N, C-alpha and C positions, 0 to 999 in steps of 0.2 A: 513178545511177539505175538499178533493177534491169533486166535485159534481158528478162525474163518476167514476166508477172502473176504467175506461181506463185512468185516471189521475193519478192514483198510478203506482209507478215503479215496474217492474216485476223481480222476481227473479226465479233462477233456483234451482233444488234441492240440489245443491250445489253452494257457492259463496265464492269469496276472500272477508275477511273482516278485517279492520284494528282495532286495540287497542289501541288508543293514549293514554291513561290513563297509559298503561303499556308498551310505547315506540314500541310496536310490528306494523311493517308497514304492515304486510300482514299475514293473518292465513287463511287456508281453513276452512270452514264452512259447516257442514251439516244444510240444511234449513229443520226442522222437523215438521210439523203440526200435528203429532201425539202425539208429547210431549207437554205437556202444559209448562212447566218451560225449560229454558235454561241451559246448562251447559258447564262450562270452565274447560280444563284441568288444575290441579293443583295436586302437591305433594310437599313434606317438608311443609305440612300446619302447621303454628306456630302461635296461638294467642298471642297478647300482648295488653297493655293498653298504649294510646298516649294521653296526657292531659285529663284523666280520660276517654276517649273513648274506645270502643273495637275496634281493627285493627286485621288484620290477615296478615301474611307474607306468600308468596307461592312462587312455581318455577314453570314454563312453558317450556314445550319442545314446540316450535311453529311450529316447522317443522314435518310433516308425517313419520313415521316410521324411526325418528330420535331423540336419546336421548342423543347425544353429545351436543347440542345446549340448552342450560337452561338458562331463564331470571327470575330473582328475582323480584317479585311484590309486593307491599303493597296496602291495602285497607281498609277503614272503614267497619265493620260487620254491616251489616243491620239486619239480622236474622240468627238463627241457626234452620234448619226444617229437618224433616224426609220427604225423596224423595223416590218415588218408580221408580227404573230403568226399563226397557224394558223386562227383565226377571222376574219381579216383586219382587225382591228383595229389601229391605228397608235399608236406609242408612242415618244417620243424617249428613247434610251438612251446612257448612257456607254459607251464602246468601251475595251477594255484589250488588252495582249498579255500571255498567261502561257504558262507551260511546263505541258505535259501529259505524264505518263508512262502509257503504255499498252503493258503486257507489257515488252518489252524496248526499246520505241520511246519516245524523247524528243523532243517536237516544240514549237513555239512557236505559239500558235494566237491569234486574235482572237476576242475574247468579248464580246458585249454582257450588260450587268448588268441583270437583272429580276427581280422577286417571282416565285418558281416555287413558293411555299408550296402552291397549289392543284394542283400538276402533281405526277405520281408521281416524276420525276426531277429532281434538283437540279441537273444539268448534261446540255445537249442539245449534241452535238457534229454541226455541219452539215457538209456538202459541201466548202465551201471548206477547212476545217482537213484533211479526209479525203483531200483530191484527189492522187493520183499516190502515195498513203503506204501504202493499206491497200485489201484485197479485202474486201468486206462479204458474209457469209453471213447473209441476213435470216432465216432459220428456226432459227439457233443463238444462245447466250448465252453470255457469259463466257469466250470461247474463250482469251483472254489471261492469265486468272488475276488475281490481286491483285499489285498493283505492289509492288516492294520499293524502297523508299526510304531513303536514309541520311539523315536530318534530325537536325538537332542537338537 
């Protein structure tokens, strides 16, 4: 654990993030300390069983304002929870764990799956994923640059 807060990497209110578990080199994320949980854009959500475990298949539109590019993803289901969105609407969502690459940092974060087509950012990173890992500069953007992933 860093001894001083200044030892922590600094993030702006939006950052480029890599999702190596889904072969997504870069996706724009909103850093949202007002949200407890993180949310990943997902549509065509389809649960299934694999080796006796619960899994979920879903698709992502990784590019802002673009629904032409879609990537199929698969992940083990960690949970299903009722989550309140920023408007106070409650929704039952699948919860998964996935790796996030932000600059030089690689973290595992819990994500809820929800359709974010109407939102500007396909990925929202909430304070639980950020806790004790980063300092947030709310007036800055893209401080960590684009992630460099070695994907197959």
